N, C-alpha and C positions, 0 to 999 in steps of 0.2 A: 458791849457792842460799840465799837468806836465809829463805824461808818453808818450813816443814815441814807435811806433812799432819797434821791433828789426830789424835792417837792414839785418842781416844774414838770418832771416826767410823770409823776403820779397824777397831777392835775390834768395833764394832757390826756392820759388814758381814761380818767374819770369823766372828762368832758366830751368824749367822742360821741356819746348819745346826747344830742342837744335838747332833747325833750325834757330832761331832768335838771332841776335846779340843784346846784352844788353849793354847800355852805363854805364859809371862809376856811375853816379848819378841817374839812372833810378828808383831806389827804393825811393829816396828822391822826385822825381817828382810824383811818385804814391802816396806817403804820402801827398804831397801838394795838389794833385788833390782831394784826399779824404777830406781834410780839406775844400777845396773850396766848394765841394758838400754839406758837412755838414753845412757849413755857410749859403749857399743858402737855404737849407732845413729849418734851424732855422728861417731865416728872413721871408720866405714865411709863415711858421707856425705862427709866431708872427702876421703877417698881418691878417691871417685867424682868429686867436683868437680875434684880435681887431675888426674885422668885426662882430663877433658874440658877442661882448661886454663881453668878458671873460677876467678876470685879469691874468689868467695863461694859458700857452700853455698845452693843454691836448693831450692825445694819438690820439683822433679822428681828431684833427687839423693836426697832423703830418702825419697820414695815408692819409687824403684827399689830402694834398699837395704832398705827395710822389706819389700817383696815378697820379695826374695831371702832375708832372714832368716826370714820366716815359712815359706817353702818348705823351708828347711834344718831348721827345728825340727819340722815336721810329718812329713817323710818321711825 
């Protein structure tokens, strides 16, 4: 990934709620968390595509895995 999210924009969104103290590198932690989630989504989608004997990851593989991951985190 060559482009990173602008740190100033991330900090602005994170500081909208002024009741919460934000650490120096909270924006970097948010970016790393996003990368970990995307990596997990890609890996699970790859497994789903392999199960269906597909050579490429298609949209329906990602959607199925995303639904499964959302259900597992909520309940």
